[in-house]
C-alpha positions as CSV (number, residue, x, y, z in Angstrom):
1,M,155.5,47.0,32.0
2,S,152.4,44.7,32.6
3,V,149.5,46.1,34.4
4,A,150.2,44.1,37.3
5,D,153.8,45.8,37.3
6,K,152.3,49.3,37.0
7,K,149.8,48.5,40.0
8,R,152.8,47.2,42.1
9,G,154.7,50.4,41.1
10,W,152.1,53.0,42.0
11,R,151.4,51.0,45.3
12,E,155.0,51.0,46.2
13,T,155.3,54.6,45.4
14,A,152.4,55.4,47.7
15,A,153.6,53.3,50.4
16,I,156.6,55.8,50.6
17,Y,154.3,57.9,52.9
18,A,154.3,55.0,55.5
19,H,158.2,55.3,55.9
20,P,159.0,56.3,59.5
21,R,160.9,59.4,58.4
22,V,158.6,60.8,56.2
23,V,155.6,60.0,58.6
24,T,158.0,62.0,61.3
25,F,157.8,65.1,59.6
26,L,154.0,65.5,59.5
27,F,154.5,66.1,63.2
28,L,157.7,68.3,63.0
29,G,155.8,70.2,60.4
30,F,153.3,70.8,63.0
31,S,155.6,72.0,65.3
32,A,157.0,74.2,63.3
33,G,153.6,75.9,61.9
34,L,151.9,76.2,65.3
35,P,153.9,79.4,66.7
36,F,154.0,81.6,63.5
37,L,150.2,83.1,64.0
38,L,150.1,83.1,67.3
39,V,152.6,85.9,67.5
40,F,151.4,87.4,64.2
41,S,147.7,87.7,63.1
42,T,145.9,85.7,65.9
43,L,148.0,87.7,68.3
44,S,146.6,91.2,66.5
45,A,143.2,89.5,66.9
46,W,143.3,89.2,70.6
47,L,144.8,92.5,71.4
48,R,142.3,94.5,69.1
49,A,139.4,92.6,70.9
50,F,140.6,94.0,74.2
51,G,140.8,97.4,72.7
52,V,144.9,97.9,72.1
53,S,145.4,100.3,69.6
54,R,146.1,100.0,65.9
55,T,149.3,101.7,66.4
56,A,150.4,99.6,69.2
57,I,149.3,96.4,67.2
58,G,151.4,97.5,64.1
59,F,154.6,98.3,66.1
60,I,154.1,94.8,68.3
61,S,154.0,93.2,64.6
62,W,157.6,94.0,64.2
63,I,158.1,90.9,66.4
64,G,157.7,88.9,63.1
65,I,161.2,90.5,62.1
66,T,162.7,87.7,64.1
67,Y,161.9,85.1,61.4
68,S,163.5,87.7,58.9
69,I,166.7,87.8,60.4
70,K,167.4,84.2,61.8
71,F,170.0,84.0,59.5
72,V,172.1,85.9,61.8
73,W,172.0,83.1,64.6
74,S,172.1,80.3,62.4
75,P,175.5,79.5,62.2
76,V,175.6,79.2,66.1
77,V,172.7,76.5,65.8
78,D,174.5,74.6,63.2
79,R,177.8,74.5,65.0
80,V,177.7,75.1,68.4
81,P,176.8,72.4,70.7
82,L,174.5,72.5,73.8
83,P,175.7,71.5,77.4
84,F,174.5,68.2,78.6
85,I,171.8,68.0,76.0
86,T,173.6,67.3,72.5
87,R,175.6,64.4,74.3
88,W,172.1,63.0,75.1
89,L,170.1,63.9,71.9
90,G,172.8,64.9,69.3
91,R,173.5,68.3,67.3
92,R,169.7,68.8,65.4
93,R,167.6,67.4,68.3
94,S,169.0,69.1,71.0
95,W,168.5,72.4,69.4
96,M,165.1,71.7,68.6
97,L,164.0,70.5,71.8
98,L,165.3,73.9,73.6
99,A,163.5,75.7,70.6
100,Q,160.3,73.9,71.1
101,S,160.4,74.0,75.0
102,G,160.9,77.6,74.6
103,I,157.7,77.8,72.3
104,G,155.3,76.0,74.9
105,L,156.5,77.8,78.1
106,G,156.3,81.2,76.0
107,L,152.7,80.7,75.2
108,I,151.7,79.3,78.4
109,A,153.3,82.7,79.8
110,M,151.4,85.0,77.2
111,S,148.0,83.1,78.5
112,F,148.4,84.8,81.8
113,C,148.9,88.0,80.4
114,D,146.0,90.9,80.2
115,P,146.3,93.0,77.2
116,T,145.2,96.2,78.9
117,A,147.4,95.8,82.0
118,D,150.4,93.5,80.8
119,L,150.6,94.4,77.2
120,W,154.6,94.7,77.7
121,W,155.1,91.4,79.1
122,L,152.7,90.1,76.5
123,A,155.0,91.5,74.1
124,V,158.4,90.3,75.6
125,F,156.7,86.4,75.6
126,A,155.8,86.7,72.1
127,V,159.2,87.5,71.3
128,V,160.3,84.4,73.4
129,V,157.9,82.5,70.9
130,A,159.1,84.1,68.0
131,F,162.7,83.7,68.5
132,S,162.6,80.2,69.7
133,S,160.4,79.6,66.5
134,A,162.9,81.0,64.3
135,T,165.6,78.9,66.2
136,Q,163.4,75.6,65.6
137,D,163.2,76.4,61.9
138,I,166.8,76.6,61.8
139,A,167.3,73.5,63.5
140,M,164.6,71.5,61.9
141,D,165.5,72.8,58.1
142,A,169.0,71.0,58.7
143,F,167.2,68.1,60.3
144,R,165.2,67.7,57.3
145,I,167.9,68.1,54.8
146,E,170.1,65.3,56.8
147,A,167.5,62.7,57.9
148,T,166.6,61.1,54.6
149,D,168.3,60.7,51.0
150,E,167.4,62.0,47.9
151,S,164.7,59.7,47.0
152,L,162.7,60.5,50.1
153,Q,163.2,64.4,50.0
154,G,159.8,64.8,48.0
155,A,157.8,62.9,50.3
156,T,159.4,64.4,53.7
157,A,158.6,67.9,52.2
158,A,154.9,66.8,51.1
159,T,154.4,65.7,54.7
160,Y,156.2,68.4,56.5
161,Q,153.8,71.1,54.5
162,L,150.7,69.4,55.0
163,G,151.8,69.3,58.8
164,Y,152.7,72.9,58.8
165,R,149.5,73.9,57.2
166,I,147.6,71.8,59.9
167,A,149.2,73.6,62.4
168,V,148.5,76.9,60.8
169,L,144.6,76.0,60.8
170,A,144.7,75.2,64.6
171,A,146.7,78.3,65.2
172,G,144.3,80.5,62.9
173,A,141.0,79.3,63.1
174,G,141.3,76.9,66.1
175,A,142.2,79.5,68.3
176,L,139.7,82.0,67.2
177,Y,136.8,79.2,67.7
178,I,138.3,78.8,71.4
179,A,138.6,82.3,71.8
180,Q,134.9,82.8,70.9
181,F,133.6,80.1,73.0
182,G,136.1,80.0,75.8
183,S,138.4,82.8,76.3
184,W,141.7,84.0,74.8
185,P,143.8,82.6,77.7
186,L,142.4,79.3,77.4
187,A,143.2,79.4,73.5
188,Y,146.7,80.1,74.2
189,R,147.0,77.4,76.7
190,V,145.5,74.9,74.2
191,M,148.1,75.9,71.5
192,A,150.8,75.4,74.5
193,A,149.6,72.2,74.9
194,L,149.8,71.4,71.1
195,A,153.2,72.3,71.6
196,L,154.2,68.9,73.1
197,V,153.5,67.5,69.7
198,G,156.9,68.8,68.8
199,I,158.7,67.9,72.0
200,A,157.4,64.3,71.7
201,T,158.4,63.6,68.4
202,T,161.6,65.1,69.1
203,L,162.3,63.0,72.1
204,T,161.2,60.0,69.9
205,I,163.2,60.3,66.8
206,S,166.7,59.3,66.2
207,E,169.6,61.7,65.4
208,P,170.3,61.7,61.5
209,E,173.8,60.9,59.9
210,K,176.0,63.7,58.9
211,R,176.0,63.6,55.3
212,V,178.4,65.1,52.3
213,A,175.9,67.6,50.3
214,A,176.2,68.3,47.0
215,G,178.8,71.3,46.3
216,T,180.9,70.4,49.4
217,A,183.8,69.9,47.2
218,E,183.3,73.2,45.4
219,R,182.9,74.9,48.6
220,E,185.6,73.3,50.7
221,G,188.1,73.8,47.8
222,K,187.5,77.7,48.0
223,I,187.8,77.5,51.8
224,A,191.1,75.5,51.7
225,A,192.8,78.0,49.4
226,F,191.6,80.9,51.4
227,A,193.1,79.0,54.7
228,L,196.2,78.6,52.9
229,R,196.4,82.3,51.9
230,H,196.2,83.2,55.6
231,A,197.9,80.2,57.0
232,G,200.9,82.9,58.7
233,L,197.9,84.3,61.1
234,P,197.1,83.4,65.0
235,K,194.7,80.1,64.7
236,A,192.1,81.4,66.3
237,L,191.9,84.4,64.2
238,R,192.5,82.5,61.0
239,E,189.7,79.8,62.2
240,A,187.5,82.7,62.7
241,M,188.0,84.5,59.4
242,I,187.6,80.9,57.5
243,W,184.0,80.8,59.0
244,V,183.2,84.0,57.9
245,Y,184.5,83.3,54.3
246,G,182.9,80.1,54.1
247,A,179.5,80.4,55.8
248,I,179.0,84.6,54.4
249,V,181.4,85.4,51.9
250,C,181.6,82.8,49.7
251,P,177.7,82.6,49.0
252,F,177.5,86.6,48.2
253,V,180.6,86.4,45.9
254,D,179.1,83.5,44.2
255,F,175.6,85.2,43.5
256,F,177.5,88.6,42.7
257,A,179.9,86.8,40.1
258,R,176.9,84.8,38.3
259,F,174.6,87.9,38.0
260,R,177.0,91.0,37.6
261,W,175.2,94.4,38.2
262,M,171.9,92.5,37.9
263,A,172.7,90.9,41.3
264,L,171.8,94.4,42.8
265,V,168.2,94.6,40.9
266,L,167.5,91.1,41.9
267,L,168.1,91.8,45.5
268,A,165.7,94.9,45.4
269,F,163.0,93.0,43.5
270,I,163.2,90.2,46.3
271,S,163.0,92.6,48.8
272,L,159.7,94.3,47.3
273,F,157.8,91.5,45.7
274,R,155.6,91.0,48.7
275,L,155.8,94.2,50.0
276,S,152.4,95.3,49.5
277,D,150.7,91.9,50.8
278,I,152.7,92.0,54.5
279,A,152.5,95.4,54.9
280,M,148.5,95.0,54.4
281,G,148.2,91.9,56.4
282,V,149.1,93.2,59.8
283,M,146.0,95.4,60.1
284,A,143.9,92.5,58.3
285,N,142.1,91.2,61.8
286,P,141.9,94.3,63.6
287,F,140.0,95.2,60.5
288,Y,137.7,92.2,60.6
289,I,137.1,93.0,64.4
290,D,136.6,96.8,63.8
291,M,134.1,95.9,61.1
292,G,132.2,93.9,63.5
293,F,132.8,90.5,62.1
294,T,132.7,87.6,65.1
295,L,135.8,85.7,66.0
296,Q,134.0,82.4,64.6
297,Q,133.1,84.5,61.2
298,I,136.5,85.4,60.7
299,A,137.9,81.8,61.3
300,N,135.4,80.2,58.7
301,V,136.0,82.9,56.0
302,T,139.7,83.8,56.4
303,K,141.3,80.7,58.1
304,I,139.4,77.7,56.8
305,Y,138.0,78.9,53.5
306,G,141.0,81.1,52.9
307,F,143.2,77.9,53.4
308,V,141.4,76.0,50.5
309,M,141.8,79.2,48.4
310,S,145.5,79.3,48.9
311,I,145.8,75.7,48.1
312,L,144.1,76.1,44.8
313,G,146.2,79.2,44.0
314,A,149.5,77.5,44.8
315,L,148.3,74.6,42.5
316,L,147.5,77.0,39.8
317,G,150.8,78.8,40.1
318,G,152.7,75.5,39.9
319,V,151.0,74.8,36.5
320,L,151.6,78.2,35.2
321,V,155.3,77.9,35.8
322,F,155.5,74.5,34.1
323,R,153.8,76.0,31.0
324,L,155.3,79.7,30.8
325,G,158.4,79.6,33.3
326,A,158.7,81.6,36.6
327,A,160.1,84.6,35.2
328,R,157.2,85.5,32.5
329,L,155.2,85.5,35.5
330,L,156.9,87.9,38.0
331,A,155.1,91.2,36.6
332,P,151.6,89.4,36.3
333,S,152.1,88.3,40.1
334,V,153.3,91.4,41.6
335,F,150.3,93.3,39.6
336,L,147.5,90.9,41.0
337,I,148.7,90.3,44.7
338,A,148.9,94.6,45.0
339,S,145.8,94.8,43.1
340,A,143.7,92.5,45.4
341,N,144.1,94.7,48.3
342,L,141.9,96.9,46.7
343,T,139.1,94.2,47.6
344,F,139.5,95.1,51.1
345,S,138.7,98.5,50.6
346,W,135.9,97.7,48.7
347,L,134.6,96.3,52.3
348,A,135.8,99.2,54.1
349,V,133.7,101.3,51.8
350,L,130.6,99.6,52.2
351,G,130.9,99.9,56.3
352,E,129.1,96.9,57.1
353,P,130.4,93.3,58.0
354,N,129.0,91.6,54.6
355,Q,130.4,88.1,55.0
356,L,129.8,87.6,50.9
357,V,132.0,90.6,50.2
358,L,134.7,89.2,52.7
359,A,134.3,85.9,51.2
360,T,134.9,87.8,47.9
361,A,137.8,89.4,48.9
362,I,139.5,86.3,50.6
363,S,139.0,84.4,47.2
364,I,140.7,86.6,45.4
365,D,143.4,87.4,47.9
366,N,144.3,84.1,48.7
367,L,144.1,82.7,45.3
368,V,146.5,85.2,44.2
369,T,148.9,85.1,47.0
370,G,149.0,81.2,46.7
371,M,149.5,81.4,42.9
372,A,152.3,84.0,43.2
373,G,153.8,82.4,46.0
374,S,154.5,79.4,43.8
375,V,155.9,81.6,41.1
376,F,158.3,83.0,43.5
377,I,159.5,80.3,45.2
378,A,160.2,78.4,41.5
379,F,162.4,81.8,40.7
380,L,164.3,82.1,43.8
381,S,165.2,78.3,43.9
382,G,166.4,79.3,40.1
383,L,168.8,82.0,41.5
384,T,170.6,79.6,43.6
385,N,173.9,77.8,43.0
386,T,173.9,74.3,44.3
387,A,177.3,74.9,46.0
388,Y,175.4,77.2,48.3
389,T,171.7,76.6,48.0
390,A,170.9,76.4,52.0
391,T,172.5,79.7,52.5
392,Q,171.4,81.8,49.6
393,Y,167.8,80.3,49.5
394,A,167.8,81.7,53.5
395,L,169.0,85.0,52.7
396,F,166.4,85.3,49.8
397,S,163.9,84.2,51.6
398,S,164.6,86.3,54.5
399,I,165.3,89.6,52.3
400,M,161.9,88.7,50.6
401,T,160.0,89.7,54.0
402,L,162.1,92.1,56.1
403,P,161.0,95.0,54.3
404,G,157.5,94.2,54.5
405,K,157.5,93.8,58.5
406,V,159.5,96.9,58.9
407,I,157.0,99.1,56.7
408,G,154.1,96.7,58.5
409,G,154.9,98.0,61.4
410,F,153.7,101.2,60.9
411,S,150.4,100.2,59.7
412,G,148.3,100.9,62.7
413,L,150.0,104.3,62.9
414,I,148.8,104.9,59.4
415,V,145.4,103.7,59.4
416,D,144.7,105.7,63.0
417,T,146.3,108.9,61.1
418,L,144.2,108.4,58.0
419,Q,141.1,107.8,60.2
420,K,141.8,111.4,61.8
421,G,142.4,112.8,58.5
422,W,138.8,111.7,57.4
423,Q,137.5,113.2,60.5
424,D,139.6,116.4,60.3
425,V,140.3,117.1,56.8
426,P,137.4,118.1,54.4
427,A,139.2,116.8,51.3
428,F,139.1,113.1,52.6
429,A,135.8,113.3,53.6
430,T,134.6,114.8,50.2
431,V,136.3,112.1,48.0
432,L,135.8,109.3,50.3
433,G,132.2,110.9,50.7
434,A,131.6,110.4,47.0
435,L,132.7,106.9,47.0
436,G,130.0,106.2,49.5
437,A,132.4,105.4,52.2
438,S,131.7,104.8,55.9
439,P,133.2,107.5,58.2
440,K,134.0,104.8,60.7
441,F,136.3,103.0,57.9
442,G,137.6,105.7,55.8
443,G,141.1,105.4,57.3
444,Y,140.9,101.7,56.2
445,A,139.7,102.4,53.1
446,I,142.6,104.9,52.3
447,F,145.2,102.4,53.9
448,F,144.2,99.2,51.6
449,A,144.7,101.3,48.5
450,Y,147.9,103.0,50.0
451,T,148.9,99.3,50.4
452,T,148.2,98.5,46.6
453,L,150.6,101.4,45.6
454,L,153.4,100.0,47.6
455,G,153.5,97.3,44.5
456,L,154.5,99.8,42.0
457,P,158.1,99.5,42.5
458,A,158.3,96.1,42.5
459,L,156.1,96.1,39.3
460,V,159.0,98.0,37.5
461,L,161.5,95.8,38.7
462,A,159.8,92.7,37.7
463,V,159.8,94.0,33.9
464,V,163.4,94.7,34.2
465,V,164.4,91.2,35.6
466,R,162.2,89.6,33.0
467,R,163.9,91.4,30.0
468,S,167.4,90.4,31.8
469,F,166.1,86.7,32.1
470,E,164.8,86.6,28.3
471,K,168.2,87.9,27.1
472,E,170.6,85.5,29.2
473,T,170.3,82.7,31.6
474,P,173.3,82.6,33.9
475,P,174.6,79.5,34.9
476,S,173.6,77.7,38.0
């Protein structure tokens, strides 16, 4: 190949990012990433700034469980048409528009709530946003798979992730900046206006043609055999059973057939992998605010600088997976994720808003989390069967976050209890006093150490999983 051919090849490769479908996913990624922090960490900062108790903030974080159980109503989004709208926009875009409208209206409603007087209504509207956001994810994932052929999948994934991360910055650092120099209601109204990006994109793009995915023949062959065995049942009952069998039973049966008893260990490990990280994250912003950091400082260090460190960690994880393999990196990843929480205990022990220590803690935490994320995504992808990729991966990703979010809901109660124990129980005061901990943040110091210990079960299972994968590699 000549030099000119090579240059033209690279030029043509880069030009793929100018493809209309690829550009579309920059804006759709933005729409998908915008709501998440606004019902999670950004919301917790708003609540704590208005004096809402840590216990209440912890329980409100259960709103995030919505994302972990979205597979429950995903078949409805996948198969049920919406009156009038589906005929106008098509199956995927109609659900996307409905969900995006719910996000925008929910954020506007949240902006009119006072956390001190309308906490209940604020939580209700946050649930509306979270449910709409999870529904958008379902419809958008299906749209992304169907909208492009295999040659564009990599490019669309890249632009989607870029748009998603830009939105996370807007909903994280952007909202905190607006709240610092304006107000919290203004911040959420601006975020509601940004929801128009997704609505405008959905109205502009075209509905994708439904394509036959890889593995369809295998899946439909099993379903056809099942239908034949139950041909004597009433039509409505038979169709319902066929749907349940194809959508739920087959993916689970396939997973257990391939991994046998190890399937239970894998599911337990998946559910515990990020337990320490997610449980700690609920109290991160309330901790920064209680420490005395300004919203601008939190945005600068934890959002913008933390974003850069996460990207570096993800790239590092990708390189390590390529060199060593995902299974060999599972135990080190769990150990590093859990141990990183101790850096926040260090900050709590200091008892003052030291930006250098905060930057150090964020550097370690986000670098490790980004690296472990790449490792775990690669590992989960290797567990799926191509005949059931979407269903099995959705279930894995849901299981991965659910236990952490459930336990994370008690994090505020734990911090408040530990803080009271620090003040009322001499043993706490003696131990932490010897470490030089500030009495004001002793509860936080113990809490972050406790979240580190939550990583121990996953560490043990990681060792078991690696040994199993070294002995045999199940067929995909």
